[in-house]
N, C-alpha and C positions, 0 to 999 in steps of 0.2 A: 487517655494516655498523657503522661507528663510532658506535653509539647513545650510549655513555657521554659522549662529548664534546658531543653535542647536548644531553643532559640537563643537563650542567654549565652550559652557556650558557643554557638555558631556565630553570634554577633561579635564575640571576642576574637574568633578566628578570621572572619571575613570582613569585618567593619561594614562599610557602605555597600559591599557586594552581597549583603543579606538584606533583601527588601521585604518590608512589611506594609508597603503602601497599597491602598485599596485598588487603584487602577492596575497595578502590577499583579496583585493577587487575582483579580477578576480576569485579566488577560490570560493567566495560566489556569483558569478554571472553566474555560469554555471549550466547546467542541465544534467541529465543522458541521455536525448534523443535529439531531433532535434532542440531545441530552441536555438536562438543565445545568445551569451555572453551578459549579462545584469548586470554589477556590481553595487553594492550600492555605496553611497558616503562615507560611513564609516561602520566599523564593531565594535560592542560593545560586550564585554565579561563580563557579570555580574557574581557575585559570589552568590547572593541570591535574594530572592523575593523583599526585600526592594530596592535593586539596580535596579531591573527591573522596579519597580514602579517609581523610580526617573528618570530613562531613559525615560519612557513613558510620565511622566509629562513634562519633558523638551521638548520632541518632540511635545507634544500637544500644549505647549505654543508658539511654533514657526511654527506650521502647517507642521511638517516634517513627512513623512511616516515612519512607523515602520514595519519591516518584520522579523518574527521569523525564526530561522535556527536551525535544528536538526543535522542530519548527511548528508544532501544534497543528499539523495537517491531517492527523489520523481521523478515521471516520467512525470508530466504535468506542469512543470514550476511553482510549487506552491510558491517557495521561491525566485523567481526572482524579483529584484527591478525595476519593469517596469516603475515606476514613480520616481526613485531615492529614497533617504532616507537612514535610518540607519538599518542595519541588526543586529539583536540581536542574537548572537551565544550562545547557551546554553551548550556548551561543558564543561564548568567549573562547571555547576550545574548537576552533574552526580552521586549523592550519594544515597545509600539506607538509608532512614531515620528510618524506623522501619519494622521489619518482625513480623507478627502475625500468627504463625503456626496453633494455635488452631482455628483461624477464617479464615484461608486460604486466607490471604490478605497481601499486602505489601504497604508501603508508600514510594514513591521515588521522586527524582527530574527529570525533563523532559529530561535532556541530557544523562541519562543512556541508553545504548543500550540494546536490548533484549538479546544479548549474555552475556553481563556483568551481567545483572540481573540473568540469569540462573546460571552463575558461582557462584554468591552470595548465591543462593538457594540450592546448591548441597547437603548440609548436612541436609536439612530440610525434604526431601522426597516430596517436592513440586516443581512445575515448572510453568513458564509462557509459554503458548502454541502457541501464535499467531506468525506465521512465514511467513512474506512476501517475504522471499528469501534474501533480503539485510539485513545487520546488522544495521537496522535503529534505531534511538532513539525512546524511548517509547513516549516522548512528540510529536514527529513528526508523529508517527503512530496513536496517538490519534487525532491529529489535522486533519489528512486525513481520519480517520475512516478506517484504513487499515485492511486487513485480510490475505489471503494467503493460503498456502497448507493445513493447519489444520482446516480451518473454517468450513468444513463440520461436524466436531465433536464438536469443542470448540467455535464456533461462531466467531464474528469479534471483533474489539476493542469496539464497542458499547456495546457488551455483557459482557465485562471484565473490565470496568471502573466503580468503585463505587462512587468516589468523585474526585473533582478537586479543586485546588486553581488557580485563574485566576486574572491577572492584566488587568483591563479594559482600554479603550482608554483615560480616564481622570486620570489614575494612581491609581484608587481605587483597593483595593485587596478584592476579594470576595471568599467565599467557596461555592461549590455546592455539595450537597449530604453528606452522612455520611458513616461510616463503616458498618452500618446495611445493610442487604441484600435486604431490600425493604422499601419503604416509600410511603405514600400518601400525604405528606406535600408539597403542592404548585406545581408550574410548574417544569418540569424536566429540570432544567438548565444544569445539567451534560450532558444530551443528546443533548442539544442545542450546547454546545461547542465542543462535540465530532464530528469531521467532519467539523468544521467551518473554518479550514485552516488559522487560525490566523487573520481572518477578523473581529472578535468580541472581541478579547483579546488574551493575551499571557498566556499559561498554565505554571505555575511555580511549581506545585506539583500535584502528582497523587496518588490515592489510587486504587490499581490494584488487581483484583480477581486472585487467584492462583488455581492450580489444582494438584491433587495427581499424582506423577510419576507412570506410569503404571507398574504393576508387570512384564509384558512381552510385547514385541513389535516384530512384524514380518512384513517384507516388501516383496512385490512380484512384478513381472513384467510379462507382457504377450503381445503378438502381435496379430494383426488382418489384414485380407486382405483389409479391407476398413474402412473408418472413420465411416460410419453408424453403422456397427456392434460393434465397440468399444464404441460409444456413447450409443447405445441401451443397452449394458452391464451395463454401468453406471446407466442408468435410472432404469433398473430392479433391480440392487443392492440396490439402494436407496429405491425404492418402496417396496422391500421385507424386509426392516428394518435391513439389515446387517450393524452393527455399524462401519463404516469405519472411521479411523482417517485422512487419506488422500486418495484421488483418483484423480490422475493427468493424463491428456491426452497429448500426443505429436504426431504430424503427421509425415509423412515420411521425409519431408525436415528437420524438427527439429531433428529427429533421426540421419540423416546423419551428421548434424552439430555437434551434441553432441558426436557422435563417433569420429569425427575428432578432436574435441577440448579436450575431457576428456578421450580419449583412451578406451571408452567402445566398446563392440562388438555386439550391438543389431542389429537384422535383420532390413533392411531398409524398414519398414512397420509401420503403425500406432500402437502405444503402449499405454497401460495403466500402470501406476505405482501406487501401492496401499500400504497402511500401516494399520495395525490393532493394537489396544491397548487393554490390558485387562489382564486376568489371563493366565497362560500357556495353560490351556484347552480351554479357551475362544478364544484366537487368533488362535489356531489350528482349532477350529470349524469354525471360521469366514473365514479363508483361504480356508478350504475345501468347504464351501458353495459358496464362490466366484468362486472357480475353477469350480464348477458345472454350475454356471450361464454363465461364459465365454465360457465353452465348448459347451453349447447350442447355443451360438452365433458365433461359429466358431473360438474362440480364440485358439492360439497355443503357445507353448514354455513357459507354465506357470511355473515359478520358484519362490519359496518363501523361506525366510530364517529368522531366529531369531539372526543370528550372527551380532554383532555390526559393524564389519568391512565391511561386505557386504551391510548392510543397509546404512552405512555412504557413501559408494562409490556410491550407487544408487542415494541418495538424494543430494549428492554433485554435481553429474552430472546434476540433474534436476535444482538445484539452479543456476548453471552456464549456463543454456540453453540460457539466454538472450545474454551473451557474446559469446557463441558458435555460435548463429545465426549471430551476428555481424561479427565474424571472418569468416563466410562462404562467405561473400562478403567484402573482405579487404578494409578498408577505408570508409565503408558505415556508415551512420547515420541511426537511427531508429525512425520511428513513431510507437509507441506501442499502439495498440487498447485495449479495456478493457470492452467489453459489457457483460451483464449478462441477462439471460432470464429464464423464468420458466423451470424447469427441463424437462417437457414434450415437450418443443419446442427446446430443445438443439440440437437434431440431425439435424433438419431442418436448424437451424441457422448456425451450423458448416459446413454442406455440401454446403449450398448456399454461404457461405463466401469463402470456398475453391474453388468453381466454379468461383466466381468473380476474385479471385487472379490468377487462372490459365489462365484467359483471359488477364491479365495485363502484362505489360512489366517488372515489378519489382518483385523480390521474396518476399514472405511473409509467412514464417513458422508459423504454428498455434500450440499453446499449451495452457493449462489452468487448472484451478481448477474446473473441470467439475462436481464434486460432488455437487456443489451449483449453477451450470448453468453459471459459469463465465469462459470466455476464451479470449485469446489474439491472435492477428496476429501481428507479428513483421515485419513491412513493411520497407524493406531495400532500402535506397535512396542514390544515389551518391551525395556527398556534392556539393552544388552550382548548381545542375541540377534542374532548376525550373520546367521543364516539369514532371520529376519524382516525385517531391514533390507535384505537383498539382494532379498527378495520385494517390499518396498515400493518400492524403486528401480526394479525391473522393471515394476511397475504404473505408476509415474510415467512411465517411459520410453515405455510403450505409449500412455499418454494424450497425450504430446507428439507421438509419431509420428502418432497419429490426428488431432490438431489440425492439424498441418502438412499432412497429406494432404487435409484439408477446407478448406484455405486460411486456417488460423488461426495462432496463435502459442503459444509455450511458456509465456509469462507475460503475463497480461492486466493485472496491476496490482502484483504483488509485486516485480518487477524481477529482475535477473540474480544479483547477489551472487556467492556461491560455488556455490549449489545449481543454478542454471540455466546456469552456464558451459559444461557439456558439450554443451548443445543449440545454442549460438550458431552454429557453423559450419553445422549442418543447416538452421537457419532462414534464415541470411543469405548463405551462400555467400561469394563474393568481397567482398561488402559488409562482411563482418566484417574483412577485411584493411584496408579503407578506414577503419573505425573505429580500427584499430591505428595507421594513419598519422596520424590526427587526434590520438590519444593521444600519440604520439611527438613530434609537432610542438609540443604544448602542455606536455608533461611528459617531456622527453628522457631524464631520469635515472630515470624511473619511480618517483617517491617518493609520488605521490598514490594512496592506497588500493590498493597493489599486490596482484596476484593476483586482480583482479576485471575483469569486462567484456571484456577483449581477450585475444588469444592471446599466451602467453608473457610476460605482464606481471608 
């Protein structure tokens, strides 16, 4: 592809906001997990939507790939320039454009991170609840349809995006949706772009649903003798309608890794970490009911607290679990799995996955957002060890096959990227071809994040 011609034109447009430096290219060519370094040919730093449109028009004229970049925290190689091209870094487009407290929504630019947004909202009594663990950009979270620890109560990004502004592959700027809470007017284009991973267009503005800050928050932790009892507790809690804000599972290897990395002192057993949001009386009642359920399933060591410092310590350790697992095998790289199954099938999926990993030669701690049936195995591989990587991919493949057989999905929240592309046909059948038709209709020359999402792109 004639990338040099595009770079010359972009340099005239952006000046020193078009970077060709090796460190910058390499910083935009790496992934959080096992994918090899894949730098773009250039990195563009736009200031506004009009500049994004101009960048895309230049790239379209020269057949140059365009890859969006948020915070670089994705786990499936979504933003890797697998066919070269220009990476559009949204870090300069990170402003809050308007806060509408009465309507409980906010209009923002895509480079704003979730932590920055919540800092801006502190005085409003509102907050943005989606928490994938990393301090990801809101634009990136929308593009990958992210969720995380609080999805069991607040939903995923799909449930919290009201409207978008998007630059299409030909440079046109469109708006999808409105600030109204519902609409029956036409196709749901907002839903189409949420989770499209930059393959249909670049998101340049978002209208995001907000939630009221809870009056009271309590967190709790408890241990179990085996995985089955822990997962059964989750299933019963959900089925009995206890309104959990978070309900997280960590297995014994994960607990050992977290203790070593974060200085916690949890017994080396499977654990549940939970959080309740509501009134003072409500969270106390929820914690009490949860304690009864876990007691019936053999749970022990139940501790709950409303103290902010204790809650922060617990969730900080959970959020750092990925890094803790990596540290448990120094120098290792991770293949992070991401299946999601119907809640009634969760115990079977977790137990069979644990049995598979115990037969393998590589470690694979398990953790996850089990309140919505989503869990991960962090398969730890020695860099450059082809046999171990092959074994890790085989384990991941069996997890996906199991999830699909149980009526689930190959990815509950990480998205497709490069890593999950091999599973798309198995999961979607002919519907995958329909996705390709949509892609070709909106991006006939295939310049938007090529090599991702659809067949032969």
